[in-house]
C-alpha positions as CSV (number, residue, x, y, z in Angstrom):
1,M,15.5,14.2,8.0
2,A,15.9,17.2,10.3
3,T,12.8,18.6,11.9
4,S,12.3,21.4,14.4
5,I,9.5,21.6,17.0
6,R,8.7,23.9,19.8
7,L,7.9,22.3,23.2
8,P,6.2,23.9,26.1
9,S,8.8,24.8,28.7
10,G,7.6,22.3,31.2
11,V,7.8,19.5,28.6
12,E,11.3,20.6,27.6
13,D,12.4,20.7,31.2
14,R,11.1,17.1,31.7
15,L,12.9,16.0,28.5
16,N,16.1,17.7,29.6
17,H,15.9,16.0,33.0
18,L,15.2,12.6,31.5
19,A,18.1,12.9,29.1
20,S,20.6,14.1,31.8
21,R,19.6,11.5,34.3
22,T,19.9,8.6,31.8
23,G,22.9,9.8,29.7
24,R,20.9,9.6,26.5
25,T,20.2,12.5,24.1
26,K,16.9,14.4,23.8
27,A,16.8,13.3,20.2
28,Y,16.9,9.7,21.3
29,Y,13.8,10.1,23.4
30,L,12.0,12.2,20.8
31,R,12.6,9.5,18.2
32,E,11.4,6.8,20.7
33,M,8.3,8.7,21.5
34,I,7.5,9.3,17.8
35,E,8.1,5.7,16.8
36,R,5.9,4.4,19.6
37,G,3.2,7.0,19.0
38,I,3.0,7.0,15.2
39,D,0.9,3.8,15.1
40,E,-1.6,5.3,17.4
41,A,-1.7,8.6,15.5
42,E,-2.2,6.8,12.2
43,E,-4.9,4.6,13.6
44,Y,-6.8,7.6,15.1
45,Y,-6.5,10.0,12.2
46,L,-6.9,7.5,9.3
47,A,-9.9,5.9,11.1
48,A,-11.5,9.3,11.4
49,E,-10.9,9.9,7.7
50,T,-12.4,6.5,6.8
51,S,-15.4,7.1,9.1
52,E,-16.1,10.4,7.2
53,R,-16.0,8.5,3.9
54,V,-18.5,5.9,5.3
55,R,-20.7,8.7,6.5
56,K,-20.7,10.3,3.1
57,G,-21.4,6.9,1.4
58,E,-18.0,7.0,-0.3
59,E,-16.7,3.8,1.4
60,R,-18.1,0.4,0.9
61,I,-19.1,-1.4,4.1
62,Y,-19.6,-5.2,4.7
63,S,-21.7,-7.0,7.2
64,T,-20.2,-9.7,9.4
65,D,-22.3,-12.3,7.5
66,Q,-20.8,-11.1,4.2
67,I,-17.3,-11.3,5.5
68,R,-17.8,-14.8,7.0
69,A,-19.4,-16.0,3.7
70,D,-16.6,-14.5,1.6
71,L,-13.9,-16.2,3.8
72,G,-15.8,-19.5,3.9
73,L,-15.9,-19.5,7.7
74,D,-19.4,-20.9,7.9
75,D,-18.7,-24.0,5.7
């Protein structure tokens, strides 16, 4: 999938420098950064969404005692 982004000139300069010094493409480094950062982005943004549902009472929550009992950890 082709995607276009605009980078601040300083960031683009750094990316160009990294690519030229290492012999890899800018696309390679952008893919690497996205792949490494997507987990963190999902965790942050999806957690915020879940927190909002909890705040609104739309998400069920469980106590530690309930979870331990359901999993049979206290037997």
